[in-house]
C-alpha positions as CSV (number, residue, x, y, z in Angstrom):
1,X,0.0,0.0,0.0
2,X,1.4,3.4,-1.0
3,X,1.1,6.5,1.1
4,X,-1.2,9.4,0.4
5,X,0.3,11.8,-2.1
6,X,2.9,9.2,-3.3
7,X,3.4,8.7,-7.0
8,X,4.0,5.1,-8.1
9,X,4.1,3.0,-11.3
10,X,2.0,0.0,-11.7
11,X,4.1,-3.2,-12.0
12,X,1.4,-5.8,-12.3
13,X,-2.4,-6.1,-12.3
14,X,-3.6,-9.5,-11.0
15,X,-6.9,-11.2,-10.6
16,X,-9.1,-13.1,-13.0
17,X,-9.7,-12.1,-16.6
18,X,-12.8,-10.1,-15.8
19,X,-11.1,-8.2,-12.9
20,X,-8.0,-7.4,-15.1
21,X,-10.2,-6.2,-18.0
22,X,-12.3,-4.0,-15.6
23,X,-9.1,-2.4,-14.1
24,X,-7.6,-1.9,-17.6
25,X,-10.7,-0.1,-18.7
26,X,-10.1,2.3,-15.8
27,X,-6.5,2.9,-16.9
28,X,-4.8,0.5,-14.5
29,X,-2.2,-1.1,-16.8
30,X,1.5,-1.9,-16.5
31,X,3.8,1.1,-16.3
32,X,0.9,3.6,-15.7
33,X,1.7,6.3,-13.2
34,X,-0.8,6.7,-10.3
35,X,-0.9,8.9,-7.2
36,X,-2.9,8.2,-4.1
37,X,-5.4,10.9,-3.2
38,X,-7.0,9.4,-0.2
39,X,-7.9,6.1,1.5
40,X,-11.1,6.1,3.5
41,X,-12.7,3.0,5.0
42,X,-10.8,0.6,2.7
43,X,-11.7,2.6,-0.5
44,X,-8.8,4.2,-2.3
45,X,-9.1,7.3,-4.5
46,X,-6.3,7.7,-7.0
47,X,-5.3,10.0,-9.8
48,X,-4.6,8.0,-13.0
49,X,-4.4,9.4,-16.5
50,X,-5.7,12.9,-15.5
51,X,-8.8,11.4,-13.8
52,X,-9.7,10.5,-10.2
53,X,-10.9,7.0,-9.8
54,X,-12.2,5.3,-6.7
55,X,-11.6,1.6,-6.2
56,X,-12.6,-0.6,-3.3
57,X,-10.1,-2.5,-1.2
58,X,-10.8,-5.8,-3.0
59,X,-9.9,-4.2,-6.4
60,X,-7.0,-2.3,-4.9
61,X,-5.4,-5.6,-3.7
62,X,-5.0,-6.7,-7.3
63,X,-2.9,-3.7,-8.3
64,X,0.8,-4.2,-7.5
65,X,3.0,-1.0,-7.4
């Protein structure tokens, strides 16, 4: 888990095919740069590709930085 305000590059996106496809549609692909905006109650809000995206803790666990 990255800290708030930290910029990271995505190394790997795991999960089943449906999960990886869903995250890829949101912009979570290898080598994409993300920054953590906030983490509240297990949900994480990140900046990715000039957009803010909220993912729940289950989805966030599949994103390796």
